[in-house]
C-alpha positions in Angstrom: -127.5 -16.9 -29.4 -130.9 -16.9 -28.1 -131.9 -15.3 -24.5 -135.5 -15.3 -23.3 -136.4 -13.4 -20.2 -139.6 -14.1 -18.7 -141.5 -15.1 -21.3 -145.3 -15.1 -21.0 -148.1 -16.0 -23.4 -151.9 -15.5 -23.0 -154.6 -16.6 -24.9 -157.5 -15.2 -23.2 -157.7 -16.6 -19.4 -155.5 -19.4 -20.8 -151.6 -19.2 -19.7 -149.7 -20.7 -22.5 -146.3 -19.7 -21.6 -145.6 -18.8 -17.8 -142.0 -16.5 -17.1 -140.1 -18.9 -19.1 -135.8 -17.8 -19.3 -133.2 -19.8 -20.8 -130.2 -19.1 -23.0 -129.1 -21.2 -25.8 -125.2 -20.7 -27.2 -124.1 -20.7 -30.9 -123.5 -24.2 -32.3 -125.6 -26.1 -29.6 -128.3 -28.9 -30.6 -131.1 -28.5 -28.4 -134.2 -30.8 -27.7 -137.3 -29.2 -26.8 -139.8 -31.4 -24.8 -143.5 -31.4 -23.6 -146.5 -33.1 -23.9 -149.1 -31.6 -26.1 -150.7 -28.3 -25.3 -147.3 -27.9 -22.8 -146.6 -24.6 -24.9 -143.8 -25.9 -27.3 -145.5 -24.5 -30.4 -146.2 -21.0 -28.6 -142.6 -20.6 -27.6 -141.0 -21.9 -30.9 -143.6 -19.4 -32.6 -142.0 -16.4 -30.2 -138.8 -17.3 -31.5 -139.6 -17.1 -35.2 -141.4 -13.8 -34.6 -145.0 -15.3 -35.9 -146.4 -14.5 -32.6 -145.8 -11.7 -30.0 -145.0 -12.9 -26.5 -147.6 -11.2 -24.1 -144.7 -10.3 -21.7 -141.1 -10.6 -21.4 -137.9 -10.4 -23.8 -136.6 -12.4 -26.6 -133.3 -11.7 -28.0 -131.3 -13.5 -31.0 -127.9 -12.3 -32.0 -128.7 -9.5 -29.4 -131.5 -7.9 -31.6 -134.9 -7.8 -29.7 -137.1 -10.4 -31.8 -140.3 -8.5 -30.9 -138.9 -4.8 -32.6 -136.8 -5.9 -35.5 -138.9 -9.0 -36.4 -138.3 -8.9 -40.1 -134.3 -9.0 -39.4 -134.8 -12.2 -37.1 -136.4 -14.0 -40.0 -133.5 -13.6 -41.9 -131.5 -15.3 -38.8 -133.6 -18.1 -38.7 -134.8 -21.3 -40.9 -138.1 -22.8 -39.5 -139.5 -26.2 -40.0 -143.2 -26.7 -39.2 -144.8 -30.0 -38.3 -146.1 -30.2 -42.0 -143.3 -28.8 -44.6 -144.9 -25.4 -46.5 -144.5 -27.4 -50.0 -145.8 -26.6 -53.4 -146.7 -30.1 -54.9 -147.2 -29.1 -58.3 -143.4 -27.6 -58.5 -140.1 -29.2 -59.4 -137.6 -29.3 -56.1 -135.4 -27.3 -57.8 -137.8 -24.7 -59.0 -139.4 -24.8 -55.3 -136.0 -23.7 -53.7 -135.3 -21.3 -56.0 -138.3 -19.8 -55.0 -137.6 -20.2 -51.4 -134.1 -18.7 -52.1 -136.0 -15.4 -53.6 -138.7 -15.2 -50.9 -135.9 -15.2 -48.3 -133.7 -12.4 -50.1 -130.7 -14.7 -51.1 -128.6 -12.5 -53.4 -130.0 -13.3 -57.3 -125.6 -13.8 -57.6 -125.7 -16.3 -55.1 -129.1 -18.3 -55.9 -127.7 -21.1 -57.9 -124.8 -21.7 -55.7 -127.0 -21.7 -52.4 -129.7 -24.3 -54.6 -126.6 -26.6 -55.5 -125.1 -26.7 -51.9 -128.6 -27.5 -50.4 -129.1 -30.1 -52.8 -126.1 -31.5 -51.8 -126.3 -30.8 -48.4 -129.9 -32.8 -48.0 -128.8 -35.4 -50.7 -131.3 -34.3 -53.2 -129.2 -34.0 -56.2 -130.8 -37.4 -57.8 -134.6 -35.5 -57.6 -134.0 -32.3 -58.1 -136.1 -32.2 -61.0 -138.9 -34.3 -60.1 -142.1 -32.6 -59.0 -142.7 -32.6 -55.3 -145.8 -34.5 -55.2 -144.0 -37.7 -56.4 -141.6 -37.6 -53.5 -141.7 -40.0 -50.9 -142.1 -38.3 -47.2 -138.9 -38.6 -46.2 -137.6 -36.5 -49.4 -140.4 -34.1 -48.7 -138.8 -33.8 -45.6 -135.2 -32.9 -46.7 -136.8 -30.5 -49.3 -138.3 -28.9 -46.2 -135.2 -28.8 -44.5 -133.5 -27.3 -47.7 -135.7 -24.3 -47.9 -135.4 -23.6 -44.2 -131.6 -23.3 -44.7 -131.3 -21.9 -48.3 -130.1 -18.4 -46.6 -127.9 -20.0 -44.4 -129.8 -18.9 -41.2 -128.3 -18.5 -38.2 -130.8 -20.4 -36.0 -132.6 -23.6 -37.5 -135.6 -24.8 -35.2 -137.3 -27.9 -36.4 -140.9 -29.2 -35.4 -141.2 -32.7 -35.6 -138.6 -33.4 -38.3 -138.9 -37.0 -38.6 -142.7 -37.4 -38.3 -144.2 -40.1 -40.2 -140.6 -41.4 -41.3 -139.8 -44.8 -41.7 -136.8 -46.1 -40.0 -134.3 -46.0 -42.8 -135.7 -42.2 -43.2 -135.5 -41.1 -40.0 -132.2 -42.0 -39.5 -131.2 -40.2 -42.7 -132.9 -37.2 -41.4 -131.3 -37.4 -37.7 -127.9 -37.7 -39.4 -128.6 -34.6 -41.4 -129.5 -32.5 -38.6 -126.3 -33.5 -36.8 -124.4 -32.0 -39.9 -126.0 -29.0 -39.8 -124.8 -27.9 -36.1 -121.3 -27.3 -37.8 -122.9 -24.2 -39.1 -125.5 -23.0 -37.1 -127.8 -23.7 -33.6 -130.6 -26.0 -33.8 -133.3 -26.3 -31.8 -135.4 -29.5 -32.3 -138.9 -30.4 -31.1 -139.9 -34.2 -31.2 -142.1 -36.7 -29.4 -139.7 -39.3 -30.4 -137.4 -38.8 -27.1 -135.2 -41.9 -28.6 -134.0 -39.3 -31.5 -133.6 -36.4 -29.0 -131.1 -38.6 -26.8 -129.6 -39.8 -30.0 -129.2 -36.2 -31.2 -129.4 -33.2 -28.8 -126.5 -32.2 -26.5 -129.4 -30.1 -24.0 -132.7 -30.6 -22.9 -135.4 -27.9 -22.2 -138.7 -29.6 -20.8 -141.9 -27.5 -20.7 -145.0 -28.4 -18.7 -148.3 -26.5 -18.3 -146.2 -23.5 -19.8 -143.3 -23.9 -17.4 -139.9 -24.3 -18.1 -139.0 -27.5 -15.5 -136.0 -28.6 -16.9 -133.1 -26.9 -18.7 -129.8 -29.4 -18.8 -127.2 -31.0 -20.8 -128.3 -34.5 -21.6 -125.4 -36.3 -20.0 -125.7 -34.7 -16.5 -129.8 -34.9 -16.9 -129.6 -38.6 -16.9 -126.6 -39.3 -13.9 -129.1 -36.7 -11.9 -132.3 -39.2 -12.3 -130.4 -42.4 -12.2 -130.8 -44.4 -9.0 -127.9 -46.3 -7.2 -128.6 -49.8 -8.6 -131.3 -49.5 -10.7 -131.5 -50.3 -14.6 -130.1 -47.2 -16.3 -133.0 -44.8 -17.2 -133.0 -43.3 -20.8 -134.7 -39.7 -21.8 -138.2 -41.4 -22.2 -137.9 -42.9 -18.7 -136.9 -39.0 -17.5 -139.8 -37.6 -19.6 -142.3 -39.6 -18.0 -140.7 -39.3 -14.5 -141.4 -35.7 -14.8 -145.1 -36.1 -15.8 -145.4 -39.7 -13.7 -148.7 -38.1 -11.5 -150.5 -37.0 -15.0 -150.3 -40.9 -15.6 -151.7 -42.2 -12.8 -155.5 -43.2 -13.4 
């Protein structure tokens, strides 16, 4: 589904990504971890064709991202940390607009809108103005616009940021339900959330990929004999421990 080969990204003299390589299979939910400034956002923007890598290659469904950006965008649904919503529109009008700009065929738009309203549990607020919705509902609207064109790959950047525990659980369940149809890359600082949703973890540090492992194996590999069970947060801190020393 996704292949990255020796991807580098430089901003002037600053190296944001340093020879990052990995593969993601179709249908996987992958947690993408790293501290602020580690290079996560740069890599996600390269995957979505928003940014071009300085060097290296990225293929999605066998298509070169750098050479076929418009074709790639049809295959990707992207939810940035701040959803791209128009607060003065109703939920249904906004999703109709999203379907139009993502080239959903006119004869399928109504069906697709109804489908994502149901998937994201938005039927009860479909005629409400987006500005009147809670943050949890706004996140669902953001996910709905990301999947309106039935992308093969869904990239979510901090999808539960600022949500209360109930809203968090609802969005998390929605993400789990979505992977039956598509591959999901999930970036979050809430590591318990990644642990509950993801099957596999990629961890980036100072632009380098330092972990690429399925979650059960990662936890087992870092477990010391006769020690309390580690969680993903413990492992993340372990890999960044030298930076935490004062």
